[in-house]
Each structure stands twice: as structure tokens, then as C-alpha cells.
N, C-alpha and C positions, 0 to 999 in steps of 0.2 A: 528298513525297520533298523531302528536303533537300540538292538537287545543285549543288554548288559551280560546277562547270564545264558549262555545257550551252549549245549553239548556240543554242536556241531563247529563252534568257534574254539579257538585257540589262542592261549595267549602267553607270551613268552615273558618270563619274569627278568627284572632287572639281574638279580643274583640266579644262577644257574642250580639247577639240582647239584650237588656235589658227590663223588663217585661215591660218599657214604651217605649216612641216613640224610633225609631231606630237614632241614633247619625250620622249626616254625617259633614264631612267638603266639602265646595264648593270653588273649586279654578277658580278664574275668573268672581268674584260675580256680577259685574257691567257690563258684557257684555252681548251678546244674549243669550248663555245658562244659565248663572246664574242668570240672570232676571227672565228667564221662570223657572228655578228650583225654584226659589224663591218663585214663585206665586204657582207652584204645593206643596209647603210645609206648605206656610200659610193658604190654603185650607184643608191640613190635618193634623193638629198638633196633633192628635192621632196616627199618624204614623210615623212623623218625627220631628226630633230637629236638629237644626244645632249648631255646637259647635265651628265652627270657619269658617271664610271668609278669602279670600283673593283676592287683584286686585292689578294692575299696578299702581294706585294713581291718574289717570287723572281725575276721578270722584268722589271725596274726599265727597262731600256733599251725593251723592248717597249711597256710602261705609257705612258712617255714619249711616244714615236713615236704611239700612238694620241690623247691627250689632244692633242696638238699639230696634227696632222693632223685631227681632230675638232672642236677647237677649244671644248673643254668648259670649263666654268665650274670643276669641282671636281673634284678627282683625290682616293679614298682607298686606303691602303695600310695593310694590317693590321699589316705589321712595322716598327714604329718605326724600326729600325735602317736601314732602307733609305731613310729621308726625306732625307738627305743626299745620296746619289747620284741621288735621285730628282728634287731640287731643281737638283743640276748638269746632270742630262741635259734638264731643261724648259728650263733659263735657255741651254743650249748652242745648241738646237734652235730658240728662240724668235724670233729674229731681231728682237728690239726689242717685240715683242708681250705684252700683259700675260700674267704667268703665271697658270695656273690658284691656286684655293685649293688647299691639301693638308689631308686630315683624316686621320691616322694612332692606329693601335691597336687593339686587338680589338673596339671599337664603332665603327670608321670606316665600315664597311658598312653597320650599322645605321643609321649617321646619315644615309649617302648615300641610304640607300632611302626616309627622308621628304622629301627634297628635292623643291620644288616640279615638278612633270612630269606627263603623262600617264599613262606606264607605265613599271612597273620590271621589268626584266627579271633575275631572281635564277638566274643560269649557276654560282653557287658550287658547290661539290663537299663534300657532308658535311654533317652535322647542324648544324656552325656556320653554317648558313644559316639556322637558323629564326628567329633574331632579326631578322634584315633581312626578312623574309616577313610578321613580325607588324607591323613598322614600316610596311612598304608598305600593308598592309591597313588600319592603323589612320590611315593617311594620305589614306586614300580614293584611291587610284592603283590601277589595271587592274595586276594581278601575273600577268606572262609568266612561268611555270612551269616552270624546267628542274631546279632542286634538289628534286627527287621526297624527297629524306630531310627536310626541313623538315617537308613535311606527313605523311610517315609517322610522325616522333617525335613531331611534336605536333598530331598528328589533331584531337583535341577543341579544342585551342586556336585551331588555322587556322580549324575549323568555325565557333566561338562569333564570330571576327571578319568573315569572309569575307562579304559580301551576294553573293546569285545571280547567276552571269555575274560576278563580279570576278577572278576565275581563269582565265586561258587558258593551258592545257598544253603544253608545248613536247617532251616526250618524244613520238619519233616515233609509238610504240603510242597513246598519248594525245591525241596530235594527230588519228588516225585515228579512234578513237573518237567525239572531237570531232565530225567532219565525219560520220562515218556516221550518228550519232546525229539529225543533221537530216532523215533520211528518215523519221522516224515519232514519234509522240506516246512521252511517259513510259510510259504503260499498256500500249504496245505493246511494248516492248523485252523479249524473252527470256531473252537472255543476249547477254553481251560476250564476244569470242574475241580474245584477246590472242596474237599471233604473238610467236616468239621462234626467232633465226636457227640455235639450239641451239650455239651457239659453234664453236671447234675440233675438240669431242670428241664431236659428237652421236651417232656410230653406236659408240662405245665402251662396254664394261658396266662395272660398278663396280671389277671385280678390274682390268680395264684402265686404269683411271682413277688406281689407286694410284701409277704411277709417273711421272706428268707433271711436268714440269719447269717452271719460272718462264717461260723463254724459250718453252717451246711454249704454255703458258696466255696468254701476251703478243700471241701471233700471231693474232689473231682475222682471221677470213678475210673477213669484209664492212665492218667499221666501224672507222674508225680514232679510239680514245678514249684516256684517261688510265689509268694502271697500276689503279687500284682498279675504274673502270667495266670494263677490259676482262677482268680476272680476275673481276668480279662475272657476267659475261656467260659467260666458261669454266663458273662452277659453277652457275648460273642462279638465283644469290641475286638478281642484277639483276632476273630475271623474277618472281621473289617479291614484289620489295618494287614493281614494277610492277602489281603484283595488288592489294596492301595499297592503292597508289595510285588504282587504278580503282573500287575500292571507296568510297574516302573522297571522290573528285571526282564521281561518278554515283549514289552511293547505290544500288548495285546488290548484292544479298549475296553472299558468297563462293562459295555453291555453284552461282551463275549467270554468273561466271566463270571461263572455261575458257582453258587454255593449249595452244597446236598449234605444233609444230617447221615452220618455212617458211625452209629453208637461202638462198632468194633474196634474203630480207628486201625484197621489192617490194612485197607486200600487208603492211601495217603494222599490223593489225588489222580486226575486223569486228565488226558488230553482228547478230546473228538475231533477226527481230521475231516474233511471234505467228504470224503466218500462214504461216510456214516461209520468209518469203525472207531473205537473208544480204545486207547492204550493206557491201561492201568498200573501204578506200580504199588506192589503191595508186600508188606512183612510185618511182623509182630510189632507193637509201640516199643520200639527201642531207639532211644535216641544215639545211641553207638552207631549204629548204620549210616544215618545222613553226615554224622561227624566224619566217620571213617572215609567215606564219599569225596567229602569234601576235603579233607588234607591230604587224600591220596590221589586227588583226580590228574590226570585221564584213568589212572589205576583204581581197581577195586583192592580193597584190602581182605584177605581171607578170613573168615569166620569173624569178623568183625562184631556181628550179633546172629542171636538164633534164627534161622530161616521158619517160615511155614511150615505146619506138621501137616501134612496130607495124610497121613494116615488115620486122621481123626476126623470126625463128621465137624462141621462147620457152617454155622450160618453169617451170611454178611447182608447186612440191612441196609437200606437206603431210603430216606424221607426228604421231602421237601423242606425247607426253611421255613418257619413261622415268623414270618417279618413282623406281625403286629406284638407278638410275644418279646421277640428280640428285633429291634427296629435298629441295632448298633450297624449293620451290614448296607443296609442301605443309607444308613447318614454317612458312613464311610465312604462309599461310591460318589455322593454329594461333594465331601470334601476332596477326596482324589481329583473329580471333575474341577472344581474350584480353584485347585493347585496353589501355586505361592506359599504363603505361610498358613493355609488353611487346616493343612494335615498337620502341622507344629501344633497348633491350637487346640487340635481335636484331640491328639495325644497327651500333651501336658494336660489339659482339662481333665480327660479320664484320669491320669494318675492321681491328680488332686481327689477327684470325685471317690476314686477306690479308697483311698487314706481316710477321707471322711465315714465312707460306708464301714469300713474297718473299725473305727472309732465309735461307731452308732450314731453316727449325726446325718445320715442319708440313708433312706431306705434301698434297697437292692435295685427297684426300678428308677430311682432317683438319680443310679449313676448315670445312664444314658440320657436321661430327661435333661438333666443339668448339662449334660455335656451338650447337647443340641441347643439348650439356650445360649451356651457361650460361643458356640460356633455362628449361630445366627447373629448375635451381637457384634462380632468380627464383620461379618459381611464378606463382601468378594474382596479378593486382595486386588492393592493396585499395582498396575504396571506389572510387567514380566519378570524383570531380573531377581535374583536371590542372593542375599548373603547372608553370613554366618548370623552376623549382626540382627538380620532380620528376622531369623530365626529365633533367637535370644529373647529378644525384643517381644516379639510373638509369645515366646511360651512365659515368660515371666509377666505379660499381660492375663493371659487365659489362666494361669495358676492361680494369680490374684482374683479373678472374677471369679471362678470357680469357687473358691473360698468364701467369698462373699456369699455366693449363692447358697452355698451347702449350709452357711450360719444362718440362714434364714432371713 
């Protein structure tokens, strides 16, 4: 099996750990994953040193503050128009210290991903993270992957480049599988069980979901995330993406990857072995734990996040997934089985449909329904090879077609 991420496999990066802290590049530093990663780093200065940051450019003041506090060498920003404000903010807070180099433009994050370091944390949201993912792998870095979309849309491209053990996943579900898989050999794995919180609407029928408003869908009961990921959690598209990701990371067939609803979000996923034993990874819902595991692997970071409080009574519930109300997971299985550019079409169409829903142009149930129509129109991919150009072309087509369908 060609397992990209397996705890029993070790990858030696091009740049070894220095005698001091492990050097990191953080992509998407002003987002949810990036800010929490920086919190872990700042609490463990003896373990980690950030040498470069990248961000889209919408939160210039925060990006400058992060860069100065961490003392990075390089700051990358996708929006070139943000450079003057970024340079001004850096100069204002530098207090005479040398300013970091600034990379700007659509390729800035990709360039940052190739900077000399031990590990690259890709916390970018969306398929724009594909090029940085490939750049980090080509450079021989350990890829700490929170950007699931880059693996999903570019699966064959990533698998061709990644060496065994070179990717350490950050999604809480895949970090849980990563840890639980250490409990047995590859041949002993019977099933991966991916848990889902179920989002805010887990008890509703399809009919009851039709009138869901954007405000309701953005109110996740457990996790604090960006708007796209939060809506994806409510539709369970996010869980569908995670099923595809699990298949690609661990090379387990789709029919052996199960989704179960677990509202408490304490058990993050499970591995069932051939003797009937199931190993579960449990911790309170705090992304700092999987982030710390990713950037510190193979060592754990003490006190990265609070553990379970066993002095208090607690109930953990598990429910089967209602595929009629939430068809996104089964659609994702079909898309993952098709392979090629189908996952890119699925992901891109969904991003457009989420935007249409937030703007009031699509009902909640129309998100996945419209994505399904785009996937069907796309059809089975031709051939077996895949290039970055293929992915980009498929995404452009899917976005345009989704916008047309959303417009009625």
C-alpha cells in the first residue's frame, strides 16, 4: 500500500532538525489554523522557530504583528496591493530591527513553501493551496497538512511527489486516524471510522433543512471556523472531503471508510482492526493538539491543549449518518471513486454554491443538489493522467457552471 501518512513510517527531510528549535514555515498564518499554530510556537520557543509566514493580505496588521513577534525572515502576501500597508506596519513596529523580506503576488505562498526549513504547515483554505503543497514536497520538507483541498483536488500529483511519511495530517479526524493506526499493522486494519459532529442540524430531516438560513448554518455548536468550512460542516461536505482525504492518505478503499455522527466531538476518529478491536483517539475539541502533533512529530508537545477531565461525568453519543438528509458524503465517495478531475469539480462547485447560499441565491439544500448536478455534467474523467493545468481547467469550468445553475 502507498500510504502517504502513516505513523509507522518515517521520512527524513532534506533539512535536518538543527541543534536548536525546529524551523517552520506557516502558510495561512492569519487564519484559524495559522493563529493557533503560532500560539503553540510561542508557548514552545525552545522547540520551534518560524522562519516565514504567508497570508492572503486581508489582515495586514495581524500579519505584521505576527512577523515581528516571531522574528521571521520572510513574509509572503498574495494581494500585491497590500504590500505598502504591510511594509508600513512592519516599519512602525520594528523599532530599528531589520525588516523581513516581502514576497508578493499569487505565487508568493508557493515560493515561501520552498524556503529552507524542516516543516511547512499548509493552513491555507481552498484549492489555491495545491501549488504550495507541491512546492513543499518537491523541496523535501515535511508537509504538515491542514489544507485538505490540495490533496483532494490534486491527489495523484501529491501521491507522485510525496515520500512515505512525508505528510503529517492536521485535520482533527486524520490526526486521530494517524495516531490510532500506530496500534496495529497495515494488514490488520479492517476499517477507518471518521467521526462527524453532525453540525447544527444533525437531527433535522431533508424537508426541515430547506429553510435553513445563513446565520443558522454559521452557528456551529462545537468548532470555531471560517465561513466556508463552517457551512461545509453544516452540509457535511466537509466530511465528504475528509473521506476522500482519508482514502488518499492511508490508501484504504472507500467501502472501508465509515462516517458516524458524534455530537460531542471528543472522539475524533477510530480505527477498527481485524480482531474486532477499535482504537479511538479522544481529546476535547481544540485544534492546537493536532497542530502540535503535526509540527512536532514524531515527538508530542507537552500541554499543547487540555486533556479530558475524567473527574467529571460525561456521555459520548454515536449515531448513524442520515444519508437522505445529508447526501454529501455518498456523493464524495462517488467523486473519489471517479478520481481524475472529479474531486476538483466537486470542491470548486461547492465553494461557489456556498457563496451563493451565503448571498441568498441558493437554499441550504440547494448547495449539495447543485454540486451533484455539476458533477454529473462533468462525467467520468478521460484518461488516467492528471496535471495542474487539468485541475485548474476543471475548477474554472465547475465554478462557471455552478454559478449558472445557482442563478437559475
